[in-house]
C-alpha positions in Angstrom: -5.1 0.2 -20.6 -7.9 2.1 -22.2 -10.6 2.1 -19.6 -11.6 4.2 -16.6 -14.3 2.6 -14.5 -16.4 4.8 -12.3 -18.5 3.3 -9.5 -21.2 5.6 -7.9 -21.4 4.1 -4.4 -24.7 6.1 -3.8 -26.7 4.9 -6.7 -24.9 1.8 -7.6 -24.4 2.9 -11.2 -21.2 1.8 -12.9 -19.8 3.5 -15.9 -17.0 2.3 -18.2 -15.4 5.1 -20.1 -12.6 5.0 -22.7 -9.7 7.1 -21.5 -9.3 10.4 -23.4 -6.0 11.0 -25.2 -4.9 13.3 -22.3 -5.8 10.6 -19.7 -3.8 8.0 -21.7 -0.7 10.1 -20.7 -1.5 9.7 -17.0 -0.8 6.7 -14.9 -0.4 5.8 -11.2 0.4 8.7 -9.0 0.1 11.2 -11.8 -3.4 10.0 -12.7 -4.4 10.3 -9.0 -3.2 13.8 -8.8 -4.8 14.9 -12.1 -8.2 13.4 -11.4 -8.3 14.9 -7.9 -7.4 18.3 -9.1 -9.9 18.1 -11.9 -12.8 16.5 -10.1 -12.6 16.7 -6.3 -13.3 20.0 -4.4 -10.1 20.6 -2.5 -11.9 21.8 0.6 -14.4 18.9 0.7 -14.6 16.6 3.7 -12.2 13.7 3.2 -14.8 11.2 4.3 -17.8 12.9 2.7 -19.5 12.2 -0.6 -17.5 14.6 -2.7 -14.1 12.9 -2.2 -13.1 10.0 -4.5 -11.0 6.9 -4.0 -8.8 5.9 -7.0 -7.0 2.7 -7.8 -4.7 3.7 -10.7 -2.3 1.5 -12.7 1.1 2.8 -13.7 1.9 3.8 -17.3 3.8 0.5 -17.8 1.6 -1.7 -15.6 0.2 -3.9 -18.5 3.7 -4.6 -19.8 5.9 -7.7 -18.8 8.4 -5.5 -16.9 9.7 -6.3 -13.5 8.0 -4.6 -10.5 5.2 -3.0 -12.6 2.5 -4.7 -10.5 2.7 -1.7 -8.2 -0.7 0.0 -7.8 -1.4 3.6 -6.8 -4.3 4.1 -4.3 -5.2 7.7 -3.8 -7.7 10.4 -2.7 -7.9 13.4 -0.4 -6.3 12.2 2.9 -8.2 12.3 6.2 -4.9 12.6 7.9 -3.3 15.4 6.0 -6.3 17.1 4.4 -4.4 17.1 1.1 -3.6 14.8 -1.7 -2.5 11.3 -0.9 -1.2 8.5 -3.0 -0.1 5.2 -1.4 1.8 2.7 -3.5 1.2 -1.0 -2.9 2.3 -4.4 -4.2 0.3 -7.6 -4.2 -1.4 -9.2 -7.3 -4.4 -7.0 -7.8 -2.7 -4.2 -9.6 -1.3 -6.3 -12.4 -4.7 -7.9 -12.9 -6.4 -4.6 -13.2 -3.9 -3.6 -15.9 -4.4 -6.9 -17.7 -8.1 -6.1 -17.9 -7.2 -2.9 -19.7 -8.2 -0.7 -16.8 -6.2 2.4 -16.3 -8.2 3.5 -13.2 -11.0 2.3 -11.0 -12.7 5.3 -9.3 -15.1 5.1 -6.3 -17.4 8.1 -6.2 -20.0 9.6 -3.9 -21.1 7.7 -0.7 -24.0 5.5 0.3 -27.1 7.2 1.8 -27.5 4.5 4.4 -24.7 2.4 6.0 -23.8 -0.5 3.7 -21.0 -3.0 3.1 -20.4 -4.3 -0.4 -17.8 -6.1 -2.5 -16.9 -4.7 -5.8 -16.3 -7.4 -8.4 -14.3 -6.4 -11.5 -14.0 -8.8 -14.4 -13.5 -8.8 -18.1 -17.2 -8.9 -18.9 -18.8 -7.4 -15.8 -18.3 -4.9 -13.0 -20.7 -5.4 -10.1 -21.5 -4.2 -6.6 -22.5 -7.1 -4.3 -24.0 -6.7 -0.9 -21.8 -8.4 1.7 -23.1 -7.7 5.3 -21.6 -11.0 6.4 -18.1 -9.5 6.1 -18.8 -6.7 8.6 -16.2 -6.5 11.3 -14.0 -9.3 9.8 -10.3 -9.0 10.1 -8.4 -8.8 6.9 -7.2 -12.4 6.9 -10.7 -13.7 7.5 -12.0 -11.5 4.7 -9.5 -12.8 2.3 -10.3 -16.4 3.2 -14.0 -15.8 2.8 -13.5 -14.3 -0.6 -11.2 -17.0 -1.7 -13.9 -19.6 -0.9 -16.3 -17.7 -3.2 -14.1 -16.5 -6.1 -11.2 -19.0 -6.1 -7.4 -18.7 -6.1 -6.8 -16.8 -9.3 -8.3 -13.4 -8.4 -6.7 -10.2 -7.0 -8.0 -9.1 -3.6 -8.1 -5.8 -1.9 -9.9 -5.2 1.4 -10.2 -3.1 4.6 -10.3 -4.3 8.1 -12.6 -3.1 11.0 -10.5 0.1 11.3 -11.5 1.1 7.8 -15.1 0.2 8.4 -15.0 2.5 11.5 -13.5 5.3 9.4 -10.3 5.5 11.5 -7.8 7.9 10.0 -5.0 5.4 10.4 -6.7 2.8 8.3 -5.1 1.4 5.1 -6.1 -0.8 2.2 -4.7 -4.4 2.2 -3.7 -6.2 -1.0 -3.0 -9.9 -1.1 -0.9 -12.3 -3.2 -2.6 -15.3 -4.8 -1.7 -17.6 -1.9 -2.8 -15.0 0.7 0.7 -15.4 2.2 1.8 -11.8 2.0 -0.5 -8.9 2.9 0.7 -5.7 1.3 -0.7 -2.3 2.3 -1.6 1.0 0.7 -1.1 2.0 4.3 -0.4 5.7 4.6 -2.8 8.6 4.7 -6.0 7.0 5.9 -7.2 5.7 2.6 -8.7 2.6 4.3 -11.1 5.0 6.0 -11.9 6.6 2.6 -12.7 3.1 1.2 -14.9 2.5 4.3 -16.7 5.8 3.7 -17.7 4.4 0.3 -19.2 1.3 1.9 -16.8 -1.0 0.1 -15.3 -3.8 2.2 -13.3 -5.4 -0.7 -12.5 -5.4 -4.4 -12.2 -8.6 -6.3 -10.3 -8.5 -9.6 -10.8 -11.4 -12.0 -8.6 -11.3 -15.1 -9.1 -14.8 -16.5 -10.8 -13.6 -19.7 -8.5 -10.6 -20.2 -7.3 -9.8 -23.7 -3.6 -9.6 -24.4 -2.4 -6.0 -24.5 -1.1 -4.5 -27.7 2.2 -2.7 -27.6 3.5 -0.3 -30.1 6.9 -2.1 -30.4 7.1 -5.2 -28.3 10.7 -6.0 -29.3 11.9 -2.5 -28.1 9.8 -2.8 -25.0 11.3 -6.1 -24.1 14.8 -4.8 -24.9 14.3 -2.1 -22.2 12.7 -4.7 -19.8 15.7 -7.0 -20.1 18.1 -4.1 -19.6 16.3 -3.2 -16.4 16.6 -6.8 -15.0 20.3 -6.9 -16.0 20.9 -3.6 -14.4 19.2 -4.7 -11.2 21.1 -8.0 -11.1 24.4 -6.3 -11.5 23.7 -3.7 -8.7 25.1 -4.7 -5.3 22.1 -3.0 -3.6 19.8 -5.6 -5.3 21.8 -8.5 -3.8 21.8 -6.9 -0.4 18.0 -6.3 -0.6 17.4 -9.9 -1.8 19.5 -11.4 1.0 18.5 -9.1 4.0 15.4 -7.3 2.8 14.7 -3.7 3.9 15.7 -4.6 7.5 19.2 -4.2 6.1 18.7 -0.5 6.5 18.4 -0.7 10.3 22.1 -1.1 11.2 23.1 1.9 9.1 20.2 3.9 10.4 21.2 3.1 14.0 24.9 3.9 13.4 23.9 7.2 11.8 21.8 8.1 14.8 18.6 8.5 12.9 16.7 5.4 14.1 13.4 6.4 15.9 13.7 5.3 19.4 11.3 5.7 22.3 9.1 8.3 20.7 11.9 9.9 18.7 13.8 10.8 21.9 17.0 9.1 20.6 18.4 8.1 17.2 20.0 4.8 18.4 18.6 1.7 20.0 20.6 -0.5 22.4 19.0 -3.7 21.0 19.4 -2.9 17.3 21.4 -6.1 16.8 18.3 -8.1 17.8 16.1 -6.6 15.1 18.5 -5.8 12.2 18.8 -7.4 8.8 21.3 -10.1 9.7 19.2 -11.1 12.7 16.1 -11.3 10.6 17.7 -13.4 7.8 19.6 -15.6 10.2 16.5 -16.4 12.3 14.4 -17.1 9.3 17.0 -19.5 8.0 17.4 -21.2 11.4 13.7 -21.7 12.0 12.8 -22.8 8.5 9.3 -24.1 8.0 7.2 -21.4 6.4 9.9 -18.8 6.9 11.4 -17.3 3.8 13.9 -14.6 2.8 14.1 -13.1 -0.7 10.4 -13.2 -1.7 8.7 -10.7 -4.0 5.7 -8.4 -3.2 4.6 -8.6 -6.9 4.7 -11.4 -9.4 7.9 -11.4 -11.5 9.9 -9.1 -9.3 13.7 -9.4 -9.8 14.6 -7.7 -6.5 12.5 -9.9 -4.1 13.2 -7.9 -0.9 10.3 -9.3 1.2 10.2 -12.1 3.7 8.1 -14.4 5.7 8.7 -14.3 9.5 8.1 -17.6 11.3 7.6 -18.4 14.9 9.9 -20.9 16.8 8.0 -23.8 15.3 8.4 -22.5 11.7 4.8 -21.3 11.4 4.3 -18.0 9.7 3.6 -15.0 11.9 3.6 -12.2 9.3 4.7 -11.5 5.8 6.5 -9.2 5.4 8.5 -7.5 8.2 10.0 -4.4 6.7 12.3 -1.7 8.0 9.7 0.9 8.6 7.5 -1.4 10.7 10.4 -2.7 12.7 11.5 0.9 13.4 8.1 2.3 14.4 6.7 -0.8 16.2 10.1 -1.8 17.6 12.7 0.7 18.5 10.3 3.6 18.6 8.3 1.7 21.2 11.4 0.5 23.0 10.7 -3.1 21.9 13.7 -5.2 20.8 12.0 -8.6 20.4 11.4 -9.5 16.7 8.8 -12.1 17.5 6.8 -9.5 19.4 7.3 -6.9 16.7 6.1 -9.4 14.1 3.0 -10.2 16.1 2.3 -6.4 16.4 2.8 -6.1 12.6 0.4 -8.9 12.0 -2.2 -7.4 14.3 -1.9 -4.1 12.4 -2.4 -6.0 9.1 -5.4 -7.8 10.5 -7.3 -4.8 12.0 -6.3 -2.8 8.9 -4.1 0.1 10.1 -0.9 1.6 9.0 1.9 0.1 11.1 3.9 3.4 10.8 1.1 5.6 12.0 0.1 3.0 14.7 3.6 2.6 16.0 4.0 6.3 16.3 0.7 6.6 18.1 1.5 3.7 20.5 4.9 5.4 21.4 3.1 8.6 22.2 0.7 6.7 24.4 3.7 5.1 26.1 5.1 8.6 26.8 1.7 9.5 28.2 1.9 6.5 30.6 -0.9 4.4 29.1 1.7 1.6 29.0 5.4 1.6 29.5 8.1 1.7 26.8 9.1 -1.9 26.0 5.7 -3.4 26.9 5.1 -5.5 23.9 2.1 -7.4 25.3 0.5 -4.1 26.3 1.2 -2.7 22.8 -0.5 -5.8 21.2 -3.5 -5.2 23.5 -3.7 -1.6 22.2 -3.8 -2.8 18.6 -6.5 -5.3 19.4 -8.5 -2.4 21.0 -8.2 -0.6 17.6 -9.9 -3.5 16.0 -12.5 -3.7 18.7 -13.3 0.0 18.5 -12.9 0.8 22.2 -12.6 4.4 23.1 -8.8 4.1 23.5 -8.6 2.0 20.3 -10.4 4.7 18.4 -8.0 7.3 19.7 -5.0 5.3 18.6 -6.6 4.2 15.3 -7.0 7.8 14.3 -3.3 8.4 14.2 -0.5 10.0 16.2 -1.8 13.6 16.1 -5.2 12.7 17.5 -3.4 10.5 20.1 -1.1 13.2 21.2 -3.8 15.8 21.4 -6.2 13.7 23.5 -3.6 12.3 25.8 -1.9 15.6 26.4 1.5 15.0 24.8 3.2 17.8 23.0 6.0 15.7 21.5 4.1 14.4 18.5 6.3 13.2 15.5 4.1 14.3 12.5 4.2 16.6 9.5 1.0 17.6 7.8 -0.9 15.4 10.3 0.9 12.2 9.2 3.4 10.3 11.4 7.1 10.7 10.6 8.5 7.3 9.3 11.7 5.5 10.2 14.2 8.3 9.5 14.5 11.1 12.2 14.8 14.3 10.2 17.3 15.8 12.7 19.9 13.3 11.7 18.8 13.0 8.0 17.9 16.6 7.1 17.2 15.8 3.5 14.2 13.7 4.6 13.1 16.6 6.8 13.0 18.9 3.7 10.9 16.2 1.9 8.6 15.7 4.9 7.8 19.4 5.0 7.7 20.3 1.3 6.3 17.2 -0.2 2.5 17.3 -1.0 2.4 13.9 0.8 3.7 15.1 4.1 5.9 12.9 6.2 6.3 10.0 3.8 9.5 8.0 3.3 8.5 7.1 -0.3 8.1 10.7 -1.5 11.8 11.5 -1.8 14.0 9.5 0.6 17.4 11.0 1.2 18.8 7.9 2.9 20.6 7.0 -0.4 22.6 10.3 -0.1 24.2 9.4 3.3 27.6 8.9 1.6 27.4 11.9 -0.6 25.7 14.6 1.5 26.4 15.4 5.2 23.1 14.1 6.7 23.2 16.5 9.6 24.4 19.5 7.6 22.3 22.1 5.7 24.2 22.1 2.4 22.6 20.6 -0.7 19.6 19.2 1.2 17.0 21.3 -0.6 18.5 20.6 -4.1 18.7 16.9 -3.3 15.2 16.7 -2.0 13.8 18.3 -5.2 15.5 15.6 -7.4 14.5 12.8 -5.1 10.9 14.0 -5.0 10.7 14.2 -8.8 12.2 10.8 -9.3 9.9 9.2 -6.8 6.8 10.8 -8.4 8.0 9.7 -11.9 8.5 6.0 -10.8 5.2 6.0 -8.9 3.4 7.2 -12.1 5.1 4.6 -14.2 4.2 1.8 -11.8 7.9 0.9 -11.1 9.3 0.1 -7.7 11.4 2.8 -6.1 14.2 0.3 -5.9 14.7 0.4 -9.7 16.3 3.8 -9.3 20.0 2.7 -9.4 20.0 1.0 -12.9 17.6 3.6 -14.4 19.9 6.5 -13.2 22.9 4.7 -14.6 21.2 3.9 -17.9 18.1 5.9 -18.5 17.8 4.7 -22.1 16.2 1.5 -20.8 13.3 3.5 -19.5 13.0 5.5 -22.7 12.9 2.2 -24.7 10.2 0.8 -22.5 8.1 3.9 -22.8 8.5 4.1 -26.6 7.9 0.4 -27.0 4.7 0.7 -25.0 3.3 3.9 -26.5 5.0 4.3 -29.8 6.5 7.8 -29.5 9.9 9.1 -28.7 10.7 10.1 -25.1 13.6 12.1 -24.0 15.1 12.0 -20.5 13.4 15.3 -19.9 10.0 13.9 -21.1 10.3 11.1 -18.5 11.3 13.4 -15.7 8.5 15.8 -16.5 6.0 13.0 -15.7 7.2 13.4 -12.1 7.3 17.2 -12.3 3.8 17.4 -13.6 2.6 15.0 -10.9 4.2 17.2 -8.1 2.8 20.4 -9.7 -0.8 19.0 -9.7 -0.5 17.7 -6.1 0.9 21.0 -4.9 -1.9 22.9 -6.6 -4.5 20.7 -5.0 -2.9 21.2 -1.6 -2.7 24.9 -2.1 -6.4 25.1 -2.9 -7.1 22.8 0.1 -5.1 25.1 2.4 -2.4 22.6 3.0 1.1 23.7 1.9 4.6 23.6 3.4 4.1 26.8 5.4 1.0 25.6 7.3 2.2 22.6 9.3 6.0 22.6 9.4 8.4 20.4 11.3 7.4 19.8 15.0 8.9 22.3 17.4 10.5 19.7 19.6 12.6 18.5 16.6 13.7 22.1 16.1 14.6 22.5 19.8 15.6 19.1 21.2 19.1 17.8 20.4 18.9 14.2 19.2 21.3 11.7 20.8 23.8 10.6 19.8 24.5 13.2 17.0 23.2 16.1 19.0 21.5 17.4 15.9 18.4 19.6 15.7 16.4 20.3 12.6 17.5 23.8 11.7 16.8 24.4 8.0 14.7 27.5 7.8 11.3 27.4 6.2 12.3 30.1 3.7 15.2 27.9 2.6 13.0 24.8 2.3 10.4 26.7 0.3 13.1 27.2 -2.4 12.7 23.5 -3.3 10.2 24.4 -6.0 12.7 26.9 -7.6 15.4 24.3 -8.1 16.1 23.9 -11.8 17.0 20.4 -12.9 19.2 19.7 -15.9 17.6 18.3 -19.0 19.4 15.0 -18.5 18.7 14.7 -14.7 16.6 11.7 -13.8 
């Protein structure tokens, strides 16, 4: 992956630069952070001409290693005002890496409103006018592009929400069958793509050259060890069978499941939306329904699914824990078919299901519709796609929704909706939400894995744990590895060192690998500091510090001065 492609969306000029030696050490989330810090004015308008949108491949993305099809999409976030990287599956990321492209960077902004497709191939990169795609839902966009470019291309696109520059808009990425729609959902990056006048990116790797690795035998040794480690890990089997909805029961029992706008941590209909129910219903209905599918080609974990209706026809792929929690229990909705329909509508209009679910629940608290009104909620999502006044309010996220509807209880940190883990009952996540440069993001250092080792409602060890979790997440995001590869890598970090040495030809220590994550966080934090967005500016919402959360009765009570010490935590040389 030697190339960095820059597309000037104002002039149409396209430049293909060979990555510098320094840039060759950057990948995925780290590359996003470094380029933003180097090239984007931190105080610029997120949707103005000075911001940049990056599609960055992980350091191991071009290697035949499980899960490395993950792609980092990033820029200055319209929601948080700071750095944002959103990690996404689908088949486009691997194809970019096969083309030898380390990063694709969209720069500047069109002078006049425009809508174009960016075609990226082995022998040409081209901007193509595409006014006929205006206003199309994501599924229709993918079908139109398939008819033009065929089955064997990677596709990324925005929906009407991104075209209308809504802060809750994401970037959709498809698989080759257009069965699963994956999302770089968080942070409003779909609006950033819309501000560049780009409706879709098409990646054609059919004439790609085979990558050259420093030591392929060593690389494959590490890759095989990773697969073996995943297959021997009971968590992998659980994720394969039940998918991420398996989390829901434990979240509910632990009292941290967002329910009715974060007013409770448990939901009375949890058994109708949990992992067992999802798997059992998919198996019973059959047809197009599937459990144990992958979000990227060659994934050994395969934690995704296809949810069918009662006739076996697909409603959406995939239903994940976060979407069930925010669109379901958080809105008082306990019907999986209705949740799946809401999920699909979010995918089609092009908005983050987490941000949208949080915004709808705030609208429910404001009396726009009642809690539990699934048909009303679906109507609200359709309004986002239509761009009605109310739709534009909701499509711009939970903070805007709360402000304009007069609701004080808004579950957000740094302007971004809190995901499916209430920080009062999982305080480690609260530390991450507040201190992470990403704001409230469950992928930035999720403490859910510490439930059995750290008292989730206590204060002890939460800061230290958050530091390690944040570093590890940043490292994996920079390598292009799924966060679910953590268990075997922690158990046997040598496999990771073998993969890195096999790919790049130099020795790596555990400390070297970990410093990839540390460097990433340092760059992100510096960008946010210059942008005026740090952990002291927008802390935990007051209602979470004051309102006891049933059933645990917990409040978020870790002082800011204690959380700020996260950056002073010293990790051991062998910690990873």
